[in-house]
N, C-alpha and C positions, 0 to 999 in steps of 0.2 A: 400443443401447449402441455398436454400431459407428459410428453417426453422431456420437456424442459423442466417441469416440476419434479420429475423423477431424478433429475440431476441435482437441482438446487435443494430439494426438501431435506435429504440426509445431512447436508451442510448445516442447515439452520436447526435441525433436530439436535445436532451435537452442541451447537451454541445454546440451545434451550436446556440441554442436560447440564452444561457448565453453570448456567444460571440457577437451575434447580438444586444442584449439589451444594452451592454456596448459600443459597437462600434457606435451605433445610439444615444448614450446619453440618452437612456430611463431610465437607472439607472447609477450611477457613479460607478467607481471601488472601491471607499471607502465603498459604500453601499454593493458591492459584497464581499469585505473583511469582513465586518460585518456579512454577511450571512455565510461566511466560519468559522468565530469565533463561530457563533451559532452552526454550525454542529459539530465542534471539541469539544466545551465545554458543549453542551447540548444534541443534537440529537443523536450523536454516543454513548456517555456514556449511555444515556437512552436505546438505542438498546442493549447494552451489558448487562445492568442490567436486562432488560426484557428477554434476551436470557438465562442468567445464573441462575436466580432465579427460584426455583421450579424444578430444574433438579438434578438428581443424579450426583455425582462427576465423575462416570465412563462415563457419557454421555458428559462430558465436556473435560476431558483430554485424548487425543489420542496420545500416544507416537510415533506411526508410522508417523503420520502427522507432528508432531513437528520435527522429525528427517529428513523427506523427504523435507519439506519446509525450515526448518532452515539449514539443511546441504547443500541443493542446493544454498541457499542464501550466505552462508559463503564461499562456493567453488568459486562462481562467484566473490564475494568481493575480495577474495585473489588473484585469477587470474587476475582480473581487475587492482588491485594495482600493482601486480608484473610486468604485461606486460607494463603498463603505466610508471612505474618507471624505469625498466631495459631495455626495448626494445624501447619504445618511448622517453625515456630519459627526463621525466618531473620531476618536483619537487615532494617530497613525499606528500606535501599537495594537489597538483594537482592530483597525482595518487590516493590519498584516496578519493577525490571527484569523480573521474571517477569511481572507484570501487563502491562507494555508488550509483551513478546513475545507474549502471548495475544490482545492486542486491537488491535494496530497493523499493518495489512496492508501488503504491498508493492504498493501501488496502481499506481504508475507502471511498474514493471519487469515485473510479472506480472499483476496484476488487469487492467489495461487491455488488454494483448495477448490475454488470454483472452476478455474481454468483447467486444472488437471482432470476434473471430472468430465469436462467437455472435450479436451484435446489430448489428454494423456501425456507422455513424457515431454513433448515440445513445450509444454507450459513452463518447465523449469528454465529453458532458454529465455522465455519472455519475462519470467521473474528476475533473472539476472539483469536483463536490460532495463527493466523498471527500477530495480534497486540502484543501478548505476545512475539513472536520471535523478532519482529521489534523494539519494545520499550525497552524490557528487555535485549536483546542481541546485536542486530545490531546497535542501536543508541548509547548506551554507548561506544561500541567498536570504532565506527567511530569518535566520539567526542575525545576519548583518543588519537587515532592515529593522527587525524587532529590537535588537539590543541598541542600535544607534538611536531609534526613536525613544528608547527608555532613558536616554541621557545618563548613561552610567559613567561618563567621563572618559570613555575610550573612543578612538577614531574607528572608522569602518574597516580600515586595513587591519588594525589590531584585532577587532572582533572577527574578521574573516580568518586571520591567521590561527586564532584560538580555535575556531570552529573546524578548520581543516586538520589541525593537530588532533583534536578530539575524535573526529571521524576516522582518521588513519589508524587509531587504536581500536576501533570497534571490530569485533569478530567477523561481521558480515563483509566489511571491506577487505579485511585480511584474507578471508576465504576467497573472494573474487580474485585477489592478487595471486594467491597460491594456485587457484584453478587456472588462471590465464598462463601462469609460468609453466604448469604442467602440460597445458595444451601447446604452448609454443616450443617447448623443449622436447616433447614426446616421451617424457619420463613416466613410467607407470609405477604406481605405488604398490608396495608389497600386499599380497593377498589378505592377510589378517587386517591390515589397515583399511583396505577397501571394504572388507566385510563390516568392520565397525562403522565406517562412514555410511554405508548403505543402511545399516540398522538405525543410526541416528536420523538419517534423511527420511526414512519411512515414518518416523514419529512426528515430523514437522507439521503436517496437515491437521490431523485430528486433534493433537494437543493444542495447536494454535487456536482452533475453533472453540475448544473447551474453555480456554483462557478468555476468549472474547466474551463468552456467556457469563463467566464468573465475574468479569469486570463490570457488568451492567448492574449488579446488585448494589443498592445504595444510592445510585444516581437519581437525582430529583429534578423535576421541571419547575423552576421557580421564575416567573416573569420572563422577560427577554424573548417572548414568543416571536416577535418580528425578526429580531437578529437571528435567532435560532432557525426560523423558517428560511431566511435568506441563505444561511450557510448550507443547510440540508438540501435545498433546491439547487444551489450551485454545485454541490458535490454529486448528488445523485442524477441530476438532469443535465446541467450545462457542461460539466466536465466530460461525460461520455459523448455528448453531442459534438463538442469541439474536437475530441480525438477521432471520432467517427468521420467528421468532415475532412480532417487532414488525411486520414487513411484513404478516403474516397478520392481526393484530388491529387494526392501524391503518386509518383510512379508505383506500379503494383509491387507488393511484396508477397510473400508466401501466405496462402489463405489461412493457415493456422495462426500465423503471427497477426494477421488482420483481426481475427476473432479475439485473439489473446489481448491485443491492445485495448479493444473496446471493453472487453469483460473486466480487465483490471481497472479501467477508468470508472466502471460502474460500482466498484466497491466503495463502502464508506471510508471516512477519513481514518488516518493512522490511529492506532490504539493508544498512543501516548499524547494524544491531542490535548487532554486535560492537563498533562504535566507542562506542556507548552503554555497553556492558559495560566497556570499557577505562576510561571515564570514572569508573566507580564500582567498579573493581577486580574485575570478573567477566567478563573478556573471553573466557576459555575456555568457560564455560557458554553465553554467548550465541552464540559462533561454532559450537559443536557443535550447539546447538538450531537455529540458522539452517540449517545443512547438512542435518540430518535432516528438518526441516519442508519445505525446498525439494524434497528427493528424494521425500518421501511425498505432497507436494501433487499430483503427477501422478495418483495413485490417488484422493485425496480430491476434487479438483476434478472429475475424470471421473465419479466416483461420485455426487457432489452433482448435477451436471447431469443425469445419468441418472435419479436418484431424483425430481428436480423434474419430469421428463418435460415440460419447458417448455410444450408446447402444452396439456397437460391441467391442470396445477396453476394456471398463471397466465393461461390463455387463449391464443389463437392469436398467434403472432409476427407482427409487421408484414411 
């Protein structure tokens, strides 16, 4: 367990440092938001290009990982929406948000920094696969469900089309496309460009963690405890269990990808969860759930890695 804590403690210390910096007005939250934009628009895309370029396609696409992680995420999304809508008797927009919070991990800002500490460079391949599932499947689906439930006057196909157009313009999706093109064609980028990409990629992990901590300042817990507990339990417990179950029963994949799939699922929900909540009128619930899940994820991630006992459950680490 001490070995696991040695991996996870530095990650959450950086999160705490981000919280402290904003709380003490060392930097403003506007500056922290700018740092987050830097990660999403430059550092993470650079990491993905660096990871994908120069690799064979077979090294990038792993069907078992996509099925295990994507399947587990879709199962929890469906169960979360169904339970919240038909058992808890919430509106469909509210149910969609709760299902989203249970099933959509913060892959870039927490999942990857955790996985890279445990697995090293292969974690970047897992990040790419997770991003493909989350941005090409989960996000369009949630937008279609949420917007159609919101009765904004547009049909589902119209909403889906707008969602896909918006996603195609995001730097992360563009980076995946560029990286895959470089891998398929065998084209090598010039040395200075590779060096710049490498420098940007190295900043992705620590800056992302700092931004997560900064974003926790000012979030408040007001009522909604039952809904909040449901979302947090679904994200930190049910989602990892669903992914672990599929990893266990599906044909074997590389041990490092098995570990990566579960560790990414252990992460709290995406950092823009509160923005989705604002879109559908439930910002307070989403912000409170995000704060609690992020704080508790130190315990759940550390415990999950310890319970997996990496070398015994999945085989020896590389």
